[in-house]
C-alpha positions, -999 to +999 in steps of 0.1 A: +180+048-389+190+079-398+157+087-421+138+074-390+152+100-365+144+132-396+108+118-392+110+122-352+127+156-360+106+168-384+074+163-366+081+171-334+085+208-348+053+202-366+036+197-336+057+226-317+035+249-345+076+262-352+075+287-320+082+284-280+046+284-274+043+248-291+075+234-274+061+243-246+027+231-250+032+198-266+023+168-242+045+140-261+082+149-258+104+137-281+133+109-267+164+097-289+179+062-270+217+056-283+224+022-271+228-012-286+208-030-262+178-035-283+159-045-250+173-017-233+148+003-259+121-018-250+120-011-211+124+025-215+095+025-237+077+008-214+090+027-178+084+058-198+048+055-213+027+077-237+042+110-226+074+102-244+076+092-281+115+071-280+133+064-311+165+048-314+195+066-323+225+055-346+252+074-335+260+110-317+271+120-355+237+110-367+218+135-344+235+163-345+231+159-387+192+150-379+182+168-349+170+212-349+196+226-332+168+242-313+139+218-313+132+201-279+140+169-265+151+148-244+190+121-254+194+091-236+231+077-238+234+047-228+276+050-220+281+012-209+308+009-235+318+043-246+355+055-236+347+093-253+317+108-234+328+138-230+335+142-268+299+132-272+283+155-251+303+181-263+292+181-297+258+177-284+257+211-264+274+228-292+250+218-322+218+224-293+214+227-256+174+223-259+187+185-270+188+173-225+217+145-220+210+116-198+227+090-191+224+051-187+251+036-164+252+000-142+273+022-114+257+048-099+287+058-079+306+062-105+329+094-102+328+104-143+284+104-141+294+127-109+315+152-125+296+154-149+262+162-131+283+189-113+295+206-147+259+199-155+272+183-188+246+157-181+210+170-164+205+130-149+215+095-149+193+063-153+215+035-133+206-005-144+179-024-141+157+001-147+131+012-124+094+028-125+096+059-102+141+067-113+128+063-151+097+087-143+116+114-125+148+118-147+126+121-177+105+147-165+128+164-153+147+165-183+112+172-203+113+205-183+147+217-186+145+210-222+112+230-226+129+259-206+157+262-224+137+259-258+116+286-250+148+306-243+167+300-277+138+296-300+129+268-328+164+275-348+190+276-317+225+281-326+256+252-339+283+278-328+301+282-289+303+311-276+336+321-249+321+303-217+329+265-219+318+256-253+279+272-242+264+289-271+265+328-269+221+336-261+223+308-232+253+333-221+228+361-223+196+347-211+217+330-180+230+370-175+187+378-180+181+353-155+206+371-129+196+403-134+161+396-135+171+378-102+195+403-084+161+428-095+138+401-077+154+402-047+160+441-043+121+443-048+113+417-018+141+429+007+118+466+001+081+453-004+080+412+002+094+417+043+059+440+045+038+411+034+059+387+055+057+403+083+016+414+077+010+379+075+031+365+103+006+387+123-026+379+106-015+336+116-009+347+154-040+367+154-053+342+141-052+321+176-033+288+187-063+262+170-059+277+132-016+276+138-021+241+151-031+229+116-001+241+099+019+214+117-007+184+112-012+195+077+022+190+069+020+155+091-009+147+069+012+151+042+039+130+058+019+100+068+004+097+032+038+098+017+040+069+039+011+053+029+016+057-005+054+045-008+051+009-001+020+005-019+039+021-053+064-003-043+046-036-047+027-032-074+060-027-091+070-056-082+041-073-087+042-059-128+078-076-125+066-104-115+039-103-142+012-101-109-011-081-129-045-093-114-044-119-099-040-131-066-069-108-058-052-088-033-017-097-038-018-079-073-007-047-095-038-043-097-049-039-062-020-019-052-026+003-080-063+013-068-055+013-033-027+042-041-056+058-053-078+058-021-047+078-004-039+104-033-064+103-060-045+117-084-017+099-086+001+098-126+022+069-113-008+045-102-026+062-132-007+049-160+003+018-143-037+006-148-031+017-176-009-004-186-022-031-168-053-026-191-029-029-222-019-063-205-052-074-206-062-065-238-038-084-253-044-110-231-075-113-241-072-109-277-048-140-275-074-161-253-094-157-281-073-174-309-069-201-285-105-208-275-103-192-243-129-174-239-136-173-200-100-159-197-107-137-225-142-123-208-125-120-169-096-099-188-119-081-207-138-067-181-113-058-157-100-037-185-133-024-190-134-014-156-096+003-159-104+022-189-144+017-201-134+043-232-104+021-248-106+019-282-095-019-281-126-029-262-152-021-297-132-046-319-132-071-291-170-069-282-177-074-320-156-109-316-184-113-282-210-102-307-205-127-329-210-156-303-235-142-282-255-165-275-226-187-263-209-165-240-241-149-222-236-161-195-195-158-191-197-123-197-224-115-171-205-140-145-174-120-160-185-087-155-192-093-118-159-108-113-142-071-120-169-056-099-185-041-127-219-042-117-240-019-139-219-036-164-234-071-155-273-055-152-266-042-191-255-077-207-288-090-184-315-072-200-296-079-230-295-120-221-332-112-214-343-097-246-323-119-268-333-146-245-298-165-251-301-174-210-328-195-196-350-176-171-345-194-141-304-193-148-309-152-150-330-153-114-299-167-099-278-148-113-296-118-106-301-127-069-261-133-070-251-099-086-273-083-057-254-097-027-218-092-049-230-060-053-237-054-013-207-068-002-186-052-025-200-018-013-198-026+019-158-033+012-154-005-012-171+022+022-146+005+046-114+004+022-122+048+024-130+048+060-100+029+072-077+050+045-090+083+061-089+073+093-044+067+081-048+098+067-062+112+096-089+126+081-114+121+109-141+142+108-137+167+076-140+174+050-179+168+052-181+141+024-153+132+025-141+118+060-138+089+080-164+099+101-188+102+071-177+068+056-189+054+089-223+066+081-220+055+050-214+019+061-236+013+089-266+024+067-257-003+044-278-031+045-258-061+056-231-042+078-250-049+112-231-081+122-197-063+100-171-073+122-147-054+104-169-019+106-172-025+143-136-027+151-129+005+127-159+025+144-139+014+174-098+031+161-122+061+151-136+066+181-102+061+197-085+085+175-112+113+180-106+108+219-072+114+213-079+143+196-094+155+223-069+146+249-040+168+227-063+197+222-063+194+266-027+193+263-027+227+241-056+240+270-076+248+239-114+245+259-136+249+224-114+218+207-118+195+239-157+205+242-161+202+198-136+164+198-159+152+225-190+161+208-179+143+180-165+112+204-204+114+217-220+114+183-200+079+179-210+068+206-185+067+230-188+056+267-196+080+297-162+070+311-141+076+281-154+108+278-154+119+314-115+105+314-110+128+287-123+158+306-104+148+339-076+152+318-085+187+308-093+197+342-055+185+353-035+199+328-050+234+334-030+232+366+000+210+352+031+234+342+040+230+311+062+191+306+103+200+293+093+186+257+134+183+245+136+160+276+109+138+268+117+136+235+149+121+246+131+097+270+114+082+240+143+078+221+159+062+255+129+039+257+131+026+223+166+015+223+160+001+257+135-017+244+109-005+266+080+006+242+047-003+260+061-012+295+064-003+323+029+016+318+035+052+331+076+048+320+080+036+285+079+049+246+044+047+246+041+066+272+065+096+263+054+100+227+019+102+245+029+129+267+052+144+241+015+148+213-007+161+239+014+190+257+037+199+230+013+186+194+034+203+173+067+193+182+090+188+151+102+157+162+068+139+166+067+123+133+095+107+131+093+091+170+060+080+162+074+061+131+104+047+152+077+038+181+055+020+154+082+004+137+098-014+168+059-022+180+053-039+148+087-066+153+078-065+187+046-084+180+064-102+152+085-114+178+062-120+201+039-144+174+075-166+163+077-169+204+040-181+208+031-149+235-002-139+217-012-113+249+016-097+238+019-094+205-019-081+206-007-052+233+017-046+207-004-046+178-029-025+189-009+003+199+010+007+165-025+010+155-035+037+183-005+053+163-016+052+133+003+023+118-002+012+078-034-014+070-007-028+048+019-038+077-006-050+107-025-068+080-001-097+074+003-094+116-038-095+124-036-125+102-010-144+118-022-131+151-057-148+142-044-179+133-029-180+166-053-171+184-077-204+163-045-225+175-051-216+211-086-220+214-081-257+194-055-266+225-075-256+249-109-270+237-112-311+258-128-332+232-141-367+234-107-391+227-135-413+206-136-381+181-104-386+178-086-418+151-062-444+170-035-454+149-019-471+183-052-491+201-058-483+238-047-518+257-047-520+293-033-544+318-057-562+338-040-556+375-037-592+385-056-588+424-083-575+412-089-601+381-081-625+409-107-607+433-135-602+405-137-565+409-144-540+383-142-504+382-133-473+354-111-448+350-120-408+336-087-396+319-073-361+302-047-364+282-027-341+254-022-355+214+004-333+198+012-329+171+031-359+160-002-381+180+018-391+205-002-392+243+010-366+270+002-347+296-022-376+313-042-372+341-068-388+361-095-369+366-122-396+384-118-434+391-141-460+410-128-475+429-099-452+435-064-463+432-074-492+420-075-492+383-055-456+379-020-467+372-026-495+344-054-468+326-023-443+326+001-467+312-025-481+287-030-441+272+007-434+279+015-460+246-017-453+225-013-431+194-039-411+173-034-392+141-026-353+146-055-331+144-052-304+113-061-268+121-060-251+084-036-280+075-014-277+102-010-305+130-017-288+164-017-303+197-057-309+206-069-322+242-095-344+252-110-372+278-121-412+279-129-432+303-115-472+304-137-497+318-122-526+335-147-557+332-144-592+343-159-613+317-161-649+315-128-658+292-112-639+324 
């Protein structure tokens, strides 16, 4: 192991070129891990990713012996069973200040670790079990610190201690230099910088309230983006832990990481996660090939290719496929379509046609399916972008990456005419734009009101909605400003009272809307919005649990209007659709002949009517409950009146049916039936 450390140190020195500039520029940071737990090394290596070269260390002593004193690096120490932590850290510090220590433990509140952090004896801690985000943050912080120290000390460093707590003399000098430079900087700022700040403030004021209003909006947009991204990343991490890499389609790490990139195209964790998924899929493909499970192998390869088309391992796998080209051509095309790599599927179809490895009639059917799938995928992807930009508040800007832009793109798709999601998102966008117009009216910004109303007209907003905003604007110019502090308190009070949307003019949503309209830059708005949305979603869940569909619909609609995340509303929308389907089923009256009897209808002929030879009928309406029992029996008509009614009702109440199933769930079903009473020769 010591020899391995020497090789790592040598490689590190060569990669940095023996200079401080090289140290800062290196893209791979060397990490030594001291632990007796081999699985921990595997976990850390997996979570850290390719930016870190992780090797195991034998001991503090071997590290001091083999690691170059001034070389930048990270020392991760598993201290769960260590008794002499301070002594070991002191040895490392005396040897090299550029080898930054991070510790691993099970107790995040351990007092000893808190003391080490306060003393800067360690630069970070990781708590077991390891979490992806914590590992990334700790290692990135340690890397920056290590490179900064290496730049100060050069590549040689020092092993002698100065007079200040064991810190190297050059470190003390460097700190003094930083303090001195900091003092000079403060003096310059006081004498010169404040003028620049004053000038900038003056320029901002001169730009007018419209420009100033964009600053809090940008901050709110960043907060909103964080609110959207973090839950998706959490779900992606959970899916990775559960090994749900690419299945099921909408609840896997692949889907969650892709959705993150819709909000933040440069998100490092999502991109690294996708790279890890590609690696897993290619390993799965190789194993599937060896087991002759070619369908799984091809699906894994094409999904990995859609993530990393330049992955070096694809060439070898493609060569294996090439050896079975005739046998696998059709399956490979279908795998590419399933991975939504439509250009790749078209390329494979051309190759299959040239090689005549797939019959022409089969290719024609596949080509038709490819066109259909591609059109559906393009529309779905566009709608995802439209929904994402709506949630981000990017309604009309930037011109080619806004909700308005993607709405236009979606509407031009050939299969968009009857798409209900597109229609719903168009309505959401119109409502959001009208809300912006109302907010501008609250700020009494006439030009902004006109601009937003113009956008609303372009999207097809009704004349009534346009006029309503114009009336509000006219009223705002005559109204005094609201008491913002009092309105914030009213929102909080109504939340605590559970008065979220009722009564309409004295509820949390009403006062929050009033605050947004009159004081859109109020710093309390983002937090209040998150709280109201969370309570509305809870109210919708409770209403669905109690089968109060109208109440749930109102709460969910209000939450969407306030910008609730699609990941939070989607499960409730699915429950809502199911509840509405059940309600519709319950309210539909079917003929009892369409239901299956398990206990027959056996009416008793009234003796008086039988003796007199009277015949007739009774029409009934009733409910078959989820257990198949009959209830709520009502007479809708009978002939003659009041002769056979009692006998018919009694017979129907004793009948039994097989329960009616909707999506596998037994539901109540209304039905109607006519019982006829006839005197036969036997009677």
